[in-house]
N, C-alpha and C positions, 0 to 999 in steps of 0.2 A: 504493500501500500504506499502511495506516495505520502509525504511528510505534511503536504497541504491538507489531506484528506484527514490524517491522524490530528492534525491541529482543530480541524471543523469539529470531529467528533467531540474532542476533549473540550472544545468551546460550549458544545450542547451540553455534554456531561456535567459541566460546571453550572450551567442555567438551571437545568432540570434537577440538580442535587446540589445545591448551594452549601449544604451542611457536610458535604463530604471533603474534609480540608486535605486527604492525602490523595486525592483524584489524581490530581496532575502529575505526581512522581510515579504513579502507576505507568503513565503512557510515556513517561521518559525514559524509565529503565528498561523497557521492553519494546522489541519491534514484532509488530502483529502482523499476519497475513491478511485479516480482515477485523474490523471492529463495527460493531453495530448494535442499536438498542432493540431489545426483545419484547420487554415490559416496562411498564412504570418502575419497576423497582431493580431490574437489573440490565447490564450492559455484559454481551457477549464478544469474546476476544478469542480468535483462532490462530495458534502458532505452531507450525510444522505438524499440524493435524492432532493437535491437543486443543480442546475447549477449555477456555477459562470464563468462569461467570463472577461478574462483581457486582455486590450488592451496594445500597447507597451509602454504606459506611467505607465502600472501598476496600473491605475483605475480599479475597479470592479464594474459589472454590475450583478444584481442578477435576473435571469430568472426563477421563480417558476414552468413555464410551458415548458419550453425550451425542444424541440425534436431534432430538426437539423438545420444546417446552411449551406449555400452554396453561392459561389461568383457569382455575375451576373456583376461586373466590376472589372478588375482586379485592387486589392489594394484598391479599393474605395467604392463599395457598395455589400452589401450581404443582401439574404433573409434569415429571420429566422423563423422557424415553431415554434409557442407558442400555445400549445394546438389544438384548431382547426381554429386557425387565422395564416395569413401570413403577417409578417411585414419586412418593409425595416429597414436595418441600415448601418450605415456610417463606415467608417475604423475606428473608434475611439469606436464603439459599441453603438452610441446613434441614436434613431429613426430618420429615415429620409426619408419623403414620395416623396421627389423631385428624387429620386434616379431612373434612367431609366435602363431597361434591356440591355444590349450589347451582343452579340453574334459573335463571329468571324466567317465569313464564310471561311477564307482561300483561298480567291480569289487571283490568280495570273494573268497575262497579256494574251500573246495569247496562246489559247488553243483551242484543237479540239470542233467542234459543232457537235451535234447529232440530226438529225430528224428522228424520229420512225413512222411510221404509220402501225395500224392493217387493213388489206384488206380482205374482203371477196369475192370471186371470184370461181363462180361454186358451190357454197355449201361448200367450202373449207376455212380455215383460213390461212393468210400468213401475216407475219410481214417483211416490207420494213425499213431497214436501210439506211440512207442516211448521210454520214459522212463528214464533211469538215477538211482537214486536214493543217493547214496554215505552212508556213516555209518561210525562208527570203534568197533572191537571193544575196542581199547587205544590207548595214545599213541602206538604205533609202526606202525599198520597200519590203511588205509582199505579199506572192504570195500563193493561194489557191487550194489545190487539192482535189478532191471529190472522194468519194467510194459509189457505190451503191450495195446494196445487198437485195434479196428478199428470204426469207426462209419459205419454208413450215412449219405449225404447225400440224394442224389435220384438220379433216372434222367436221363442224357443231359445233362450240365451241364459244360462246358469250363472246369473249375476250377483256378486257380492260386493259389500263395502269392506274397506281394507283391514277392518277389525275381524274380518272372517264371518260376519254376520250380515243378516237381511235387513237389521234395524240400527240406525246411527244416530247417536246424540251428541250435539255440539253446542257451543255458544260462541259469540262474537270474540271471546277471548282466544280461541283456537286459532285465529287469524294472526296473531301476535307472534305464533311460532315460525321460524324462517323455512321456508321450503314447503309450507303446507299447501296440500293441493286438494281442496275438497271435492273437485270433480273427477279423480282417479278411483276406478273400481278394478275388480279382477273378475274374470269368468273361468269358472272350471270347466275343463275340455274332457281330458281323459288320463288314466295312469299316473294321478296326483299332479298333473301338469296344468297350468293355469296360462293365462293371456291377460297382460295388464293393459288396461284401455282407459282412455282420458273421453269423457263423456261431456260434450259442450252443448249448452242449450241456448238457441238463438231463436227468438219468436215461437217459442213453445215447440220448437222441432228438435230433435235431440242427434247430434252428429256424433259417430263413434269413430276414434283414431287409435291404433295401436301404439303402444309404448314398448312393450317387450312380450313377445310371442314364443309360446311352447317352451315354458321355463317352470322350474319346480323350486318351491321356497325351503330354504333351509331349515325353518322350524315351522309347523303348523301355526303357532301361535307368533302374530307380528312382534318383533323386536322392539320394546319401547325405551326408546333411548331419547330423552328429552333434550339433550344437547344438541341434537339434530333437529328432528320433529318425531313425533309418536307415530309416524307412517314410514319409517325405516325399516329395510328387512334385507336379508342376505338372499340372494336368488342364485339358481345353478341352471347351466345350460351346457351340454356338451363336456360334461364333467371339470368345467371351470366356474368360478364364483364371481360374482359382482355384488354391489352394496347401492341398493335403491333409497333413496333419489341422487346420490352423488354419481351413480354411475347408471348407464343403461348399456353396457357391454359386458362381458364377463373377461376377466383378464387373469384370474388367481386360480393356483392349484389348490391352495387351502386359505380360507378365511375366516377368522375368529370375529364375535360380537364385539362391538365397542366397549372397551374398559374405561370408560369416562370419555376422554376426548381423542383416544386412537385406538385402533383395531389392527392386531397382528396378521400377516399374510405371508405366503410363500408363492412365489412365482413359478410359471411352469419350467424354467430355468434352473430353479433351485434359490434364486436371489432372494433373500428374506427382507420383510421391512414393515413398515406401520403406514396405516392409512388415518389421516387426520380428519377430523370433523370438517376441516374445510376443502376435503378433497384432494390435499395434495400428500404425495407418498414419499416418504422417509426411509433410506435403505440402511443396511449395516452388514 
């Protein structure tokens, strides 16, 4: 790294962490291949393939097998990937197994409530939408209005919501979850295989477009990982795996469910790594 870039990072470091008195000496004494901010609490530097993590006190922690880091509690707890293992560290960079995951749901108060039911009638498939709309007449009383609509989908389609059922309840709070798609369903076909479909309603007409075809689910129960959204699951096709909605193609020989912010995988060529909830792959 050029000296001008080191000076720039040093300048930013001092601005963000004015109480770090010995930060300047850190960067004067060592030459790093790269230096970058990773969280509000840490600066990470790489020197000859060795990762060093500096906390706001200027203390250094060396992780020879460091791969990635992700925040699990704002400015308090972090999950760090060290080779083939996941560890928890606190805001100072020290290992701390007492840290628990916290995923904000973005909940608010009075919101719409949705009750959707898939109906088969005379060998035809319909979706019934029942929506409750709250509103306030005065400051002391909430009133609820309702809307009911039933829309024809198609004939003889074994359709399900992503919870594996034909009934689905939700509220407006669900739409605060990133990546949530309320119009995605799956169709059971044969031999345990399904098609993942996107149903779009335009002027009371349903259009059906395929997302994934002829796949198997890793588990019958949808994998509930709130750090992505509760409609995330592993799927299999032709003996390879992928993670929807992060991926719509299979690429892994093996793939584990997310353990917090990361999911372990092995590629067909034997390369091992971790899939982050941001969709990025980290290898080791």
